[in-house]
N, C-alpha and C positions, 0 to 999 in steps of 0.2 A: 588718237590717245595722247593724253598730256604724260611725258615722261619725266618731268621736272624732279619728282621725288626719287626716282632710279638715279638720274644724273647726280642729284645732290648726294645720296648716299653713296654711290659708287666713287665718287669725287673725294670721299672722306677716308676710303680705305687706304691704309698705308703700307703697300707691300714693297718688296724690294725691287729695285730697277735692274735689269740685266742688260748685257750686250751681246747680241747674237752676231758670228761672224760666220763666213762660209767661202767656199772657194769652188768654182764651177766653169767650165769652157775657157780656162786659161786666165780668169780674173778672179780677183777678191772683192768682199764686200762685208760691211758691217753695220748694225743699226742698234739704237736703243729700244728696248722691248718692254712694255709694261704688261702686256697680257700674257700670262705663263701660268703653269701648274704642273705638279706631279700628277699623273694620270692613273698610275698602277704601281703597287709595291711589288707583287710577284706575278708576272715578271715586271722589272723597274721600267717605267715608262714616264716621259715628260712631255708636255705639250708648249711649244713656244709659237706664238702667234705673231705674224709680220704682216704689216699693212701692205695690201696689193699695189700700193701706190709708189713704193720706193724701189731703188736699185737693188737692195738686198734681196728682196724678193724675187725679182727677176734673176739674178745670179743663182738664187737657191734652187730656181726650177731646172737648172742643169747641174745640180749638186746632189750627192749622196749622203753628205754629212753636214751637221751644223756644230759649232762651239757655242756654248753659252756660258758666259762670264757674268759673275756677280760683280757690280760695280762697287768698289769699296767707299765708305762715307767720307774718307779722305781724299777721294778723287773725282768731285764734280766736273772738273775740266773734262774727264773722259765721257762723261754723260752729255755734256754740252757739245763736245766734238761729234759723237756718234748718234746724237739726237738732233742738235741743231744744225748740222751741216748736212748736205746731201752728196752723195756719192756720184750723182749725176755731173756735179760741178768740179770735184776735186777728189783726189785718192786720200782718204782719210788716215791711211796707215803711213803716209809720208809725215803726219804730224804727231806720231806717238811710237814709242818703241814697242816691238812685237817680233815673234819668232814663229817660224813653221812647226806646227804641232802633228798630232795623229792624222792621217789621211790627207796631209798637205793644208790643215786648217789653220789660218792665222790666228794666232794666241796672243793677246794684249799683255804685255809685261806688266802694266799697272794693274791688273786684274789678276791676283794670284789664285784666286778661287774660280774654277772652271770646271766643265765637263764636255766631253765630245759626245756626240750622238749620232747614230745612224739614221735618216730619215726613212720611217717605215710606211707612213702614210701622209697625205696633204689633204686637208679639209678645208673647204671654203666656210668661213664663219663669218658672214656680213662682208665688211670690207677688210678683213683680216683673213689670212689663210694659216690654220694651225697646222704645224709640222709636228707629227707624233714622232718622238725620239726614243730609240733605244741607246742608254749610255754604253760607250765602249771605253771609257778612260777618262780620268781627270785628276783634280786636285783640290783639297779643301783646306785653306791655310787658316780657316777660322776667324777671318776678318770680319769687323762690322760692315754692313752694306748700307747703300745709299737708298733711303726710302723715296717712295712717289711724292711724298709732301715737299721734299727737297728739289725734286726735277720738274715740278709743275710749272716753274716759270720759263723753262727752256723753250723758244719758239722753234717749233719742228721745221725741219728741213723739207718736209712734206707736209701736204694735209694729211689727216688722218684717214 
């Protein structure tokens, strides 16, 4: 099957870029995420999809919570760091300011809009694993977000 039309159309969708962070088994990790959506209103649920090829996915397997950060339009450097570098080679958190949030989650200071979510389910969705989250707290600073169209140029730290 030729999926060129789908790839073209999907590549034109301009959704916000997010950074997901987590902590598990005594370590922390984070990555840029482009596949995500609200999945329910009542009860509130959110689906964050993480590539099964990166370190954040492996750390999340031992975690019970994820933090989901909206990347501000003014902070493409954070998208570069969390999307273009791999945690296999370096600790991304030594390159940016962060603090510990709910459930020991690393919260990125440069992303003032975020929420923490309890992982309710993990669902394999091709080369990504969807993490169904129940929000447990957060902050909405009302800041503008970095769209996919501005993040396309980032060379991924791992293949998708």
